[in-house]
mmCIF file as Biopython writes it, N, C-alpha, C and O atoms, coordinates in Angstrom:
data_model
#
loop_
_atom_site.group_PDB
_atom_site.id
_atom_site.type_symbol
_atom_site.label_atom_id
_atom_site.label_alt_id
_atom_site.label_comp_id
_atom_site.label_asym_id
_atom_site.label_entity_id
_atom_site.label_seq_id
_atom_site.pdbx_PDB_ins_code
_atom_site.Cartn_x
_atom_site.Cartn_y
_atom_site.Cartn_z
_atom_site.occupancy
_atom_site.B_iso_or_equiv
_atom_site.auth_seq_id
_atom_site.auth_asym_id
_atom_site.pdbx_PDB_model_num
ATOM 1   N N  . MET A ? 1  ? 236.081 139.289 85.341 1.0 0.0 1  A 1 
ATOM 2   C CA . MET A ? 1  ? 235.329 139.037 84.135 1.0 0.0 1  A 1 
ATOM 3   C C  . MET A ? 1  ? 235.013 137.549 84.001 1.0 0.0 1  A 1 
ATOM 4   O O  . MET A ? 1  ? 234.166 137.158 83.198 1.0 0.0 1  A 1 
ATOM 5   N N  . GLY A ? 2  ? 235.689 136.734 84.780 1.0 0.0 2  A 1 
ATOM 6   C CA . GLY A ? 2  ? 235.363 135.320 84.812 1.0 0.0 2  A 1 
ATOM 7   C C  . GLY A ? 2  ? 235.779 134.527 83.590 1.0 0.0 2  A 1 
ATOM 8   O O  . GLY A ? 2  ? 235.173 133.493 83.309 1.0 0.0 2  A 1 
ATOM 9   N N  . GLN A ? 3  ? 236.769 134.959 82.863 1.0 0.0 3  A 1 
ATOM 10  C CA . GLN A ? 3  ? 237.207 134.270 81.649 1.0 0.0 3  A 1 
ATOM 11  C C  . GLN A ? 3  ? 238.495 133.509 81.900 1.0 0.0 3  A 1 
ATOM 12  O O  . GLN A ? 3  ? 239.292 133.871 82.766 1.0 0.0 3  A 1 
ATOM 13  N N  . ASP A ? 4  ? 238.686 132.447 81.128 1.0 0.0 4  A 1 
ATOM 14  C CA . ASP A ? 4  ? 239.943 131.712 81.189 1.0 0.0 4  A 1 
ATOM 15  C C  . ASP A ? 4  ? 241.023 132.524 80.489 1.0 0.0 4  A 1 
ATOM 16  O O  . ASP A ? 4  ? 240.778 133.154 79.460 1.0 0.0 4  A 1 
ATOM 17  N N  . VAL A ? 5  ? 242.213 132.501 81.058 1.0 0.0 5  A 1 
ATOM 18  C CA . VAL A ? 5  ? 243.333 133.273 80.516 1.0 0.0 5  A 1 
ATOM 19  C C  . VAL A ? 5  ? 244.503 132.342 80.256 1.0 0.0 5  A 1 
ATOM 20  O O  . VAL A ? 5  ? 244.781 131.446 81.054 1.0 0.0 5  A 1 
ATOM 21  N N  . THR A ? 6  ? 245.181 132.552 79.153 1.0 0.0 6  A 1 
ATOM 22  C CA . THR A ? 6  ? 246.378 131.792 78.820 1.0 0.0 6  A 1 
ATOM 23  C C  . THR A ? 6  ? 247.521 132.771 78.607 1.0 0.0 6  A 1 
ATOM 24  O O  . THR A ? 6  ? 247.408 133.712 77.822 1.0 0.0 6  A 1 
ATOM 25  N N  . LEU A ? 7  ? 248.610 132.546 79.304 1.0 0.0 7  A 1 
ATOM 26  C CA . LEU A ? 7  ? 249.815 133.350 79.103 1.0 0.0 7  A 1 
ATOM 27  C C  . LEU A ? 7  ? 250.766 132.575 78.214 1.0 0.0 7  A 1 
ATOM 28  O O  . LEU A ? 7  ? 251.024 131.394 78.448 1.0 0.0 7  A 1 
ATOM 29  N N  . GLU A ? 8  ? 251.282 133.234 77.203 1.0 0.0 8  A 1 
ATOM 30  C CA . GLU A ? 8  ? 252.226 132.597 76.296 1.0 0.0 8  A 1 
ATOM 31  C C  . GLU A ? 8  ? 253.493 133.435 76.227 1.0 0.0 8  A 1 
ATOM 32  O O  . GLU A ? 8  ? 253.423 134.660 76.127 1.0 0.0 8  A 1 
ATOM 33  N N  . PRO A ? 9  ? 254.646 132.787 76.280 1.0 0.0 9  A 1 
ATOM 34  C CA . PRO A ? 9  ? 255.887 133.549 76.194 1.0 0.0 9  A 1 
ATOM 35  C C  . PRO A ? 9  ? 256.042 134.185 74.814 1.0 0.0 9  A 1 
ATOM 36  O O  . PRO A ? 9  ? 255.618 133.631 73.799 1.0 0.0 9  A 1 
ATOM 37  N N  . GLY A ? 10 ? 256.651 135.341 74.809 1.0 0.0 10 A 1 
ATOM 38  C CA . GLY A ? 10 ? 256.909 136.044 73.556 1.0 0.0 10 A 1 
ATOM 39  C C  . GLY A ? 10 ? 258.312 136.600 73.572 1.0 0.0 10 A 1 
ATOM 40  O O  . GLY A ? 10 ? 259.153 136.190 74.371 1.0 0.0 10 A 1 
ATOM 41  N N  . ARG A ? 11 ? 258.549 137.530 72.686 1.0 0.0 11 A 1 
ATOM 42  C CA . ARG A ? 11 ? 259.857 138.181 72.645 1.0 0.0 11 A 1 
ATOM 43  C C  . ARG A ? 11 ? 259.998 139.134 73.822 1.0 0.0 11 A 1 
ATOM 44  O O  . ARG A ? 11 ? 259.009 139.519 74.446 1.0 0.0 11 A 1 
ATOM 45  N N  . ARG A ? 12 ? 261.211 139.504 74.112 1.0 0.0 12 A 1 
ATOM 46  C CA . ARG A ? 12 ? 261.476 140.441 75.199 1.0 0.0 12 A 1 
ATOM 47  C C  . ARG A ? 12 ? 260.746 141.757 74.928 1.0 0.0 12 A 1 
ATOM 48  O O  . ARG A ? 12 ? 260.902 142.355 73.863 1.0 0.0 12 A 1 
ATOM 49  N N  . GLY A ? 13 ? 259.958 142.195 75.888 1.0 0.0 13 A 1 
ATOM 50  C CA . GLY A ? 13 ? 259.225 143.443 75.753 1.0 0.0 13 A 1 
ATOM 51  C C  . GLY A ? 13 ? 257.917 143.329 74.998 1.0 0.0 13 A 1 
ATOM 52  O O  . GLY A ? 13 ? 257.208 144.323 74.838 1.0 0.0 13 A 1 
ATOM 53  N N  . GLN A ? 14 ? 257.581 142.129 74.528 1.0 0.0 14 A 1 
ATOM 54  C CA . GLN A ? 14 ? 256.356 141.951 73.757 1.0 0.0 14 A 1 
ATOM 55  C C  . GLN A ? 14 ? 255.151 141.938 74.682 1.0 0.0 14 A 1 
ATOM 56  O O  . GLN A ? 14 ? 255.200 141.348 75.761 1.0 0.0 14 A 1 
ATOM 57  N N  . PHE A ? 15 ? 254.075 142.582 74.266 1.0 0.0 15 A 1 
ATOM 58  C CA . PHE A ? 15 ? 252.819 142.572 74.994 1.0 0.0 15 A 1 
ATOM 59  C C  . PHE A ? 15 ? 251.707 142.606 73.970 1.0 0.0 15 A 1 
ATOM 60  O O  . PHE A ? 15 ? 251.419 143.654 73.393 1.0 0.0 15 A 1 
ATOM 61  N N  . ASP A ? 16 ? 251.083 141.468 73.743 1.0 0.0 16 A 1 
ATOM 62  C CA . ASP A ? 16 ? 249.946 141.370 72.833 1.0 0.0 16 A 1 
ATOM 63  C C  . ASP A ? 16 ? 248.786 140.772 73.601 1.0 0.0 16 A 1 
ATOM 64  O O  . ASP A ? 16 ? 248.963 139.827 74.370 1.0 0.0 16 A 1 
ATOM 65  N N  . LEU A ? 17 ? 247.607 141.317 73.398 1.0 0.0 17 A 1 
ATOM 66  C CA . LEU A ? 17 ? 246.405 140.797 74.020 1.0 0.0 17 A 1 
ATOM 67  C C  . LEU A ? 17 ? 245.469 140.354 72.914 1.0 0.0 17 A 1 
ATOM 68  O O  . LEU A ? 17 ? 245.086 141.148 72.055 1.0 0.0 17 A 1 
ATOM 69  N N  . THR A ? 18 ? 245.100 139.075 72.941 1.0 0.0 18 A 1 
ATOM 70  C CA . THR A ? 18 ? 244.158 138.548 71.962 1.0 0.0 18 A 1 
ATOM 71  C C  . THR A ? 18 ? 242.951 137.975 72.686 1.0 0.0 18 A 1 
ATOM 72  O O  . THR A ? 18 ? 243.053 137.513 73.822 1.0 0.0 18 A 1 
ATOM 73  N N  . ALA A ? 19 ? 241.821 138.011 72.022 1.0 0.0 19 A 1 
ATOM 74  C CA . ALA A ? 19 ? 240.588 137.420 72.537 1.0 0.0 19 A 1 
ATOM 75  C C  . ALA A ? 19 ? 239.917 136.711 71.375 1.0 0.0 19 A 1 
ATOM 76  O O  . ALA A ? 19 ? 239.642 137.319 70.340 1.0 0.0 19 A 1 
ATOM 77  N N  . ASP A ? 20 ? 239.657 135.429 71.547 1.0 0.0 20 A 1 
ATOM 78  C CA . ASP A ? 20 ? 239.072 134.610 70.478 1.0 0.0 20 A 1 
ATOM 79  C C  . ASP A ? 20 ? 239.856 134.737 69.178 1.0 0.0 20 A 1 
ATOM 80  O O  . ASP A ? 20 ? 239.273 134.772 68.094 1.0 0.0 20 A 1 
ATOM 81  N N  . GLY A ? 21 ? 241.180 134.805 69.290 1.0 0.0 21 A 1 
ATOM 82  C CA . GLY A ? 21 ? 242.042 134.868 68.123 1.0 0.0 21 A 1 
ATOM 83  C C  . GLY A ? 21 ? 242.184 136.246 67.504 1.0 0.0 21 A 1 
ATOM 84  O O  . GLY A ? 21 ? 242.931 136.414 66.540 1.0 0.0 21 A 1 
ATOM 85  N N  . GLU A ? 22 ? 241.481 137.237 68.040 1.0 0.0 22 A 1 
ATOM 86  C CA . GLU A ? 22 ? 241.548 138.602 67.508 1.0 0.0 22 A 1 
ATOM 87  C C  . GLU A ? 22 ? 242.511 139.432 68.349 1.0 0.0 22 A 1 
ATOM 88  O O  . GLU A ? 22 ? 242.422 139.438 69.577 1.0 0.0 22 A 1 
ATOM 89  N N  . LEU A ? 23 ? 243.429 140.130 67.690 1.0 0.0 23 A 1 
ATOM 90  C CA . LEU A ? 23 ? 244.363 141.000 68.393 1.0 0.0 23 A 1 
ATOM 91  C C  . LEU A ? 23 ? 243.609 142.218 68.918 1.0 0.0 23 A 1 
ATOM 92  O O  . LEU A ? 23 ? 243.063 143.006 68.146 1.0 0.0 23 A 1 
ATOM 93  N N  . ILE A ? 24 ? 243.588 142.359 70.238 1.0 0.0 24 A 1 
ATOM 94  C CA . ILE A ? 24 ? 242.879 143.462 70.876 1.0 0.0 24 A 1 
ATOM 95  C C  . ILE A ? 24 ? 243.814 144.641 71.096 1.0 0.0 24 A 1 
ATOM 96  O O  . ILE A ? 24 ? 243.429 145.796 70.913 1.0 0.0 24 A 1 
ATOM 97  N N  . SER A ? 25 ? 245.036 144.341 71.486 1.0 0.0 25 A 1 
ATOM 98  C CA . SER A ? 25 ? 245.990 145.408 71.767 1.0 0.0 25 A 1 
ATOM 99  C C  . SER A ? 25 ? 247.403 144.872 71.666 1.0 0.0 25 A 1 
ATOM 100 O O  . SER A ? 25 ? 247.649 143.683 71.870 1.0 0.0 25 A 1 
ATOM 101 N N  . THR A ? 26 ? 248.311 145.747 71.352 1.0 0.0 26 A 1 
ATOM 102 C CA . THR A ? 26 ? 249.720 145.403 71.314 1.0 0.0 26 A 1 
ATOM 103 C C  . THR A ? 26 ? 250.503 146.575 71.893 1.0 0.0 26 A 1 
ATOM 104 O O  . THR A ? 26 ? 250.027 147.710 71.909 1.0 0.0 26 A 1 
ATOM 105 N N  . ARG A ? 27 ? 251.672 146.291 72.353 1.0 0.0 27 A 1 
ATOM 106 C CA . ARG A ? 27 ? 252.489 147.340 72.958 1.0 0.0 27 A 1 
ATOM 107 C C  . ARG A ? 27 ? 253.027 148.257 71.875 1.0 0.0 27 A 1 
ATOM 108 O O  . ARG A ? 27 ? 253.555 147.798 70.862 1.0 0.0 27 A 1 
ATOM 109 N N  . GLY A ? 28 ? 252.889 149.548 72.095 1.0 0.0 28 A 1 
ATOM 110 C CA . GLY A ? 28 ? 253.398 150.537 71.154 1.0 0.0 28 A 1 
ATOM 111 C C  . GLY A ? 28 ? 254.766 151.036 71.587 1.0 0.0 28 A 1 
ATOM 112 O O  . GLY A ? 28 ? 255.550 150.301 72.188 1.0 0.0 28 A 1 
ATOM 113 N N  . GLY A ? 29 ? 255.036 152.276 71.279 1.0 0.0 29 A 1 
ATOM 114 C CA . GLY A ? 29 ? 256.331 152.846 71.618 1.0 0.0 29 A 1 
ATOM 115 C C  . GLY A ? 29 ? 257.356 152.499 70.554 1.0 0.0 29 A 1 
ATOM 116 O O  . GLY A ? 29 ? 257.015 151.969 69.496 1.0 0.0 29 A 1 
ATOM 117 N N  . ASN A ? 30 ? 258.606 152.801 70.841 1.0 0.0 30 A 1 
ATOM 118 C CA . ASN A ? 30 ? 259.663 152.491 69.893 1.0 0.0 30 A 1 
ATOM 119 C C  . ASN A ? 30 ? 260.886 152.009 70.651 1.0 0.0 30 A 1 
ATOM 120 O O  . ASN A ? 30 ? 260.851 151.907 71.877 1.0 0.0 30 A 1 
ATOM 121 N N  . TRP A ? 31 ? 261.948 151.716 69.956 1.0 0.0 31 A 1 
ATOM 122 C CA . TRP A ? 31 ? 263.138 151.133 70.586 1.0 0.0 31 A 1 
ATOM 123 C C  . TRP A ? 31 ? 263.737 152.033 71.655 1.0 0.0 31 A 1 
ATOM 124 O O  . TRP A ? 31 ? 264.409 151.551 72.567 1.0 0.0 31 A 1 
ATOM 125 N N  . LEU A ? 32 ? 263.501 153.334 71.552 1.0 0.0 32 A 1 
ATOM 126 C CA . LEU A ? 32 ? 264.069 154.263 72.523 1.0 0.0 32 A 1 
ATOM 127 C C  . LEU A ? 32 ? 263.200 154.393 73.781 1.0 0.0 32 A 1 
ATOM 128 O O  . LEU A ? 32 ? 263.727 154.528 74.885 1.0 0.0 32 A 1 
ATOM 129 N N  . THR A ? 33 ? 261.885 154.353 73.619 1.0 0.0 33 A 1 
ATOM 130 C CA . THR A ? 33 ? 260.988 154.578 74.757 1.0 0.0 33 A 1 
ATOM 131 C C  . THR A ? 33 ? 260.594 153.303 75.493 1.0 0.0 33 A 1 
ATOM 132 O O  . THR A ? 33 ? 260.243 153.364 76.671 1.0 0.0 33 A 1 
ATOM 133 N N  . ARG A ? 34 ? 260.642 152.168 74.839 1.0 0.0 34 A 1 
ATOM 134 C CA . ARG A ? 34 ? 260.222 150.920 75.483 1.0 0.0 34 A 1 
ATOM 135 C C  . ARG A ? 34 ? 260.999 150.565 76.750 1.0 0.0 34 A 1 
ATOM 136 O O  . ARG A ? 34 ? 260.390 150.100 77.713 1.0 0.0 34 A 1 
ATOM 137 N N  . PRO A ? 35 ? 262.327 150.766 76.791 1.0 0.0 35 A 1 
ATOM 138 C CA . PRO A ? 35 ? 263.041 150.432 78.035 1.0 0.0 35 A 1 
ATOM 139 C C  . PRO A ? 35 ? 262.544 151.223 79.249 1.0 0.0 35 A 1 
ATOM 140 O O  . PRO A ? 35 ? 262.803 150.837 80.388 1.0 0.0 35 A 1 
ATOM 141 N N  . PHE A ? 36 ? 261.840 152.318 79.009 1.0 0.0 36 A 1 
ATOM 142 C CA . PHE A ? 36 ? 261.331 153.147 80.098 1.0 0.0 36 A 1 
ATOM 143 C C  . PHE A ? 36 ? 259.867 152.859 80.405 1.0 0.0 36 A 1 
ATOM 144 O O  . PHE A ? 36 ? 259.230 153.605 81.148 1.0 0.0 36 A 1 
ATOM 145 N N  . GLY A ? 37 ? 259.327 151.775 79.834 1.0 0.0 37 A 1 
ATOM 146 C CA . GLY A ? 37 ? 257.958 151.372 80.129 1.0 0.0 37 A 1 
ATOM 147 C C  . GLY A ? 37 ? 256.898 152.018 79.269 1.0 0.0 37 A 1 
ATOM 148 O O  . GLY A ? 37 ? 255.708 151.875 79.553 1.0 0.0 37 A 1 
ATOM 149 N N  . ALA A ? 38 ? 257.290 152.723 78.232 1.0 0.0 38 A 1 
ATOM 150 C CA . ALA A ? 38 ? 256.317 153.390 77.368 1.0 0.0 38 A 1 
ATOM 151 C C  . ALA A ? 38 ? 255.645 152.382 76.446 1.0 0.0 38 A 1 
ATOM 152 O O  . ALA A ? 38 ? 256.177 151.305 76.178 1.0 0.0 38 A 1 
ATOM 153 N N  . GLY A ? 39 ? 254.474 152.755 75.974 1.0 0.0 39 A 1 
ATOM 154 C CA . GLY A ? 39 ? 253.813 151.973 74.950 1.0 0.0 39 A 1 
ATOM 155 C C  . GLY A ? 39 ? 252.782 150.973 75.432 1.0 0.0 39 A 1 
ATOM 156 O O  . GLY A ? 39 ? 252.084 150.376 74.612 1.0 0.0 39 A 1 
ATOM 157 N N  . TYR A ? 40 ? 252.663 150.771 76.744 1.0 0.0 40 A 1 
ATOM 158 C CA . TYR A ? 40 ? 251.639 149.838 77.212 1.0 0.0 40 A 1 
ATOM 159 C C  . TYR A ? 40 ? 250.262 150.453 77.002 1.0 0.0 40 A 1 
ATOM 160 O O  . TYR A ? 40 ? 250.090 151.658 77.188 1.0 0.0 40 A 1 
ATOM 161 N N  . PRO A ? 41 ? 249.283 149.648 76.619 1.0 0.0 41 A 1 
ATOM 162 C CA . PRO A ? 41 ? 247.942 150.167 76.373 1.0 0.0 41 A 1 
ATOM 163 C C  . PRO A ? 41 ? 247.263 150.609 77.670 1.0 0.0 41 A 1 
ATOM 164 O O  . PRO A ? 41 ? 247.621 150.157 78.758 1.0 0.0 41 A 1 
ATOM 165 N N  . ASP A ? 42 ? 246.296 151.483 77.539 1.0 0.0 42 A 1 
ATOM 166 C CA . ASP A ? 42 ? 245.521 151.965 78.670 1.0 0.0 42 A 1 
ATOM 167 C C  . ASP A ? 42 ? 244.623 150.840 79.197 1.0 0.0 42 A 1 
ATOM 168 O O  . ASP A ? 42 ? 243.877 150.230 78.431 1.0 0.0 42 A 1 
ATOM 169 N N  . GLU A ? 43 ? 244.694 150.569 80.499 1.0 0.0 43 A 1 
ATOM 170 C CA . GLU A ? 43 ? 243.931 149.470 81.095 1.0 0.0 43 A 1 
ATOM 171 C C  . GLU A ? 43 ? 242.432 149.624 80.891 1.0 0.0 43 A 1 
ATOM 172 O O  . GLU A ? 43 ? 241.752 148.654 80.556 1.0 0.0 43 A 1 
ATOM 173 N N  . GLU A ? 44 ? 241.912 150.819 81.087 1.0 0.0 44 A 1 
ATOM 174 C CA . GLU A ? 44 ? 240.472 151.035 80.959 1.0 0.0 44 A 1 
ATOM 175 C C  . GLU A ? 44 ? 239.993 150.766 79.539 1.0 0.0 44 A 1 
ATOM 176 O O  . GLU A ? 44 ? 238.912 150.210 79.345 1.0 0.0 44 A 1 
ATOM 177 N N  . GLU A ? 45 ? 240.785 151.154 78.547 1.0 0.0 45 A 1 
ATOM 178 C CA . GLU A ? 45 ? 240.423 150.888 77.157 1.0 0.0 45 A 1 
ATOM 179 C C  . GLU A ? 45 ? 240.423 149.390 76.873 1.0 0.0 45 A 1 
ATOM 180 O O  . GLU A ? 45 ? 239.550 148.888 76.165 1.0 0.0 45 A 1 
ATOM 181 N N  . LEU A ? 46 ? 241.405 148.678 77.425 1.0 0.0 46 A 1 
ATOM 182 C CA . LEU A ? 46 ? 241.455 147.229 77.235 1.0 0.0 46 A 1 
ATOM 183 C C  . LEU A ? 46 ? 240.234 146.553 77.830 1.0 0.0 46 A 1 
ATOM 184 O O  . LEU A ? 46 ? 239.617 145.702 77.190 1.0 0.0 46 A 1 
ATOM 185 N N  . ILE A ? 47 ? 239.884 146.925 79.041 1.0 0.0 47 A 1 
ATOM 186 C CA . ILE A ? 47 ? 238.731 146.323 79.706 1.0 0.0 47 A 1 
ATOM 187 C C  . ILE A ? 47 ? 237.454 146.626 78.940 1.0 0.0 47 A 1 
ATOM 188 O O  . ILE A ? 47 ? 236.610 145.745 78.777 1.0 0.0 47 A 1 
ATOM 189 N N  . ALA A ? 48 ? 237.300 147.852 78.470 1.0 0.0 48 A 1 
ATOM 190 C CA . ALA A ? 48 ? 236.116 148.213 77.690 1.0 0.0 48 A 1 
ATOM 191 C C  . ALA A ? 48 ? 236.034 147.387 76.414 1.0 0.0 48 A 1 
ATOM 192 O O  . ALA A ? 48 ? 234.957 146.911 76.056 1.0 0.0 48 A 1 
ATOM 193 N N  . ARG A ? 49 ? 237.145 147.213 75.732 1.0 0.0 49 A 1 
ATOM 194 C CA . ARG A ? 49 ? 237.168 146.428 74.486 1.0 0.0 49 A 1 
ATOM 195 C C  . ARG A ? 49 ? 236.827 144.965 74.756 1.0 0.0 49 A 1 
ATOM 196 O O  . ARG A ? 49 ? 236.076 144.352 73.997 1.0 0.0 49 A 1 
ATOM 197 N N  . LEU A ? 50 ? 237.374 144.404 75.832 1.0 0.0 50 A 1 
ATOM 198 C CA . LEU A ? 50 ? 237.064 143.021 76.184 1.0 0.0 50 A 1 
ATOM 199 C C  . LEU A ? 50 ? 235.589 142.856 76.537 1.0 0.0 50 A 1 
ATOM 200 O O  . LEU A ? 50 ? 234.969 141.861 76.161 1.0 0.0 50 A 1 
ATOM 201 N N  . ARG A ? 51 ? 235.036 143.806 77.242 1.0 0.0 51 A 1 
ATOM 202 C CA . ARG A ? 51 ? 233.604 143.732 77.585 1.0 0.0 51 A 1 
ATOM 203 C C  . ARG A ? 51 ? 232.741 143.776 76.333 1.0 0.0 51 A 1 
ATOM 204 O O  . ARG A ? 51 ? 231.727 143.083 76.256 1.0 0.0 51 A 1 
ATOM 205 N N  . GLU A ? 52 ? 233.133 144.582 75.351 1.0 0.0 52 A 1 
ATOM 206 C CA . GLU A ? 52 ? 232.401 144.630 74.082 1.0 0.0 52 A 1 
ATOM 207 C C  . GLU A ? 52 ? 232.385 143.258 73.423 1.0 0.0 52 A 1 
ATOM 208 O O  . GLU A ? 52 ? 231.358 142.824 72.900 1.0 0.0 52 A 1 
ATOM 209 N N  . LEU A ? 53 ? 233.519 142.582 73.451 1.0 0.0 53 A 1 
ATOM 210 C CA . LEU A ? 53 ? 233.606 141.268 72.819 1.0 0.0 53 A 1 
ATOM 211 C C  . LEU A ? 53 ? 232.835 140.205 73.586 1.0 0.0 53 A 1 
ATOM 212 O O  . LEU A ? 53 ? 232.251 139.305 72.982 1.0 0.0 53 A 1 
ATOM 213 N N  . LEU A ? 54 ? 232.828 140.300 74.913 1.0 0.0 54 A 1 
ATOM 214 C CA . LEU A ? 54 ? 232.161 139.302 75.736 1.0 0.0 54 A 1 
ATOM 215 C C  . LEU A ? 54 ? 230.658 139.492 75.782 1.0 0.0 54 A 1 
ATOM 216 O O  . LEU A ? 54 ? 229.916 138.524 75.950 1.0 0.0 54 A 1 
ATOM 217 N N  . ASP A ? 55 ? 230.200 140.720 75.636 1.0 0.0 55 A 1 
ATOM 218 C CA . ASP A ? 55 ? 228.774 141.021 75.738 1.0 0.0 55 A 1 
ATOM 219 C C  . ASP A ? 55 ? 228.374 141.979 74.625 1.0 0.0 55 A 1 
ATOM 220 O O  . ASP A ? 55 ? 228.156 143.165 74.871 1.0 0.0 55 A 1 
ATOM 221 N N  . PRO A ? 56 ? 228.277 141.459 73.386 1.0 0.0 56 A 1 
ATOM 222 C CA . PRO A ? 56 ? 228.008 142.339 72.232 1.0 0.0 56 A 1 
ATOM 223 C C  . PRO A ? 56 ? 226.654 143.013 72.265 1.0 0.0 56 A 1 
ATOM 224 O O  . PRO A ? 56 ? 226.319 143.771 71.354 1.0 0.0 56 A 1 
#
């Protein structure tokens, strides 16, 4: 996509994706399912949302 990316440390298990200061996605799940990798957003949905923001 050719965009600059910044990684920032967060809490353990935290996954937030922001674009131009807008929260695009955050990790779901709960305390029981997160240790098993649950709650991560769908990659295709994330890419589609980012493309919408980059090319309105």
